[in-house]
C-alpha positions, 0 to 999 in steps of 0.5 A, a space after each residue: 244469006 248465010 256466008 258460012 261454008 262447010 270449010 269455014 265451019 270445019 276450021 271453027 272447031 280445029 282448036 279443041 284438039 290443041 287445047 286438049 294437048 296443052 292441058 296434058 302438057 301442063 299436067 306433065 310439067 306439074 309432075 316433073 316439078 314434084 320430082 325436082 322438089 324431091 331431089 332438093 330435099 335434105 339428105 336422109 339420116 344415113 351419114 349423120 353424126 350417129 352413123 358408125 364409120 362416117 366422117 363425123 363419127 370416128 370408127 372403132 380403132 383410131 389412127 396410130 399416135 392419137 391418145 387412145 391408139 395402141 401406139 400411144 398407150 404402149 408403155 415405154 421401155 425402162 431406161 438402161 441402168 447406169 453402171 455405178 462409177 469405178 472408185 478413184 482417188 477422189 472417191 476412195 475414203 481416206 486412210 484405207 490401205 492395201 496391206 494384208 491383215 497379217 503383217 507376217 505375210 509381207 516377207 519370207 525368211 529368205 527376203 529377211 536374210 537378204 535385208 539383214 545380211 545374217 543367216 536365218 531362218 527368220 520366223 515371224 511373230 506378232 508384237 504384244 498388245 498395247 492397252 489390250 488392243 492388237 497391234 498391226 506388225 511383225 518381227 522376223 527374228 533369229 537368235 542373233 538378229 531381227 527385222 521389224 515393222 509396226 504401225 505406230 501413232 502419228 504423235 511418235 513422229 511428231 515427238 521425234 521431230 522436236 526431240 534434240 536427241 534425234 536426227 531426222 533425214 528425209 527419204 524420198 520415194 519411200 511411201 508418202 513421207 519417210 525419215 531415217 531417225 537416228 540418235 545422235 550417238 548412232 545407236 539403233 537407227 529406225 525408219 518411219 514412213 507414211 502410207 495410206 494415211 498410216 505411220 509405220 516404223 521399220 527397224 533392222 538389227 544385225 547383232 543383239 550383242 552389247 556392242 551392236 552399236 558398231 553396226 548402226 551404219 549398216 542397219 540404217 542402210 538395211 532399214 531404209 532399203 526394207 522400208 522402200 519395199 514394205 511401203 509398196 505393200 501396205 
């Protein structure tokens, strides 16, 4: 006797729809897995070393301060020129003077009158040439007397130092070195002084008469005073 009933026969085929649903689910998972594979693939060529403006390739116009930037390649301002130093006693050549080219411009006639002590006027004349060369100096003369300054050789003073016929008296404060030079007979005293490396002689004659030796003390005083003035001008 067949025990199967319509109810049991109906249950026998209830698995078919479930099997169909399972197949659909498997197919969906396979499709979803393909999407995951695509997401994990390497990134595209955009943003690689060949792309402009990416992190691996500097864009046009580098940051300031780099070797190729405008700031780094702008030329530096030229240094300020150092003024030349002002000449001092250490840099001024030895032997230079402040004296004028024309010695006769040193004194005026009234100044010579005051120095000599006799009436003027006194006209300045230049000394004669020596061995064809001009001599720096001036003689301010009148028919009666004169005052005189002239550059001379240092050997002249050296010779007077050793000459027993002359007496040398130092004159402090006149030039760099100065002496009143007098003959032992007191005739025609002169002053020799050094200024800026040059040797000068200064002479004052109050009277050109044959017995003008009596004026030697006054002439020595006048020559010493005049040398003090002239030593500041040459």
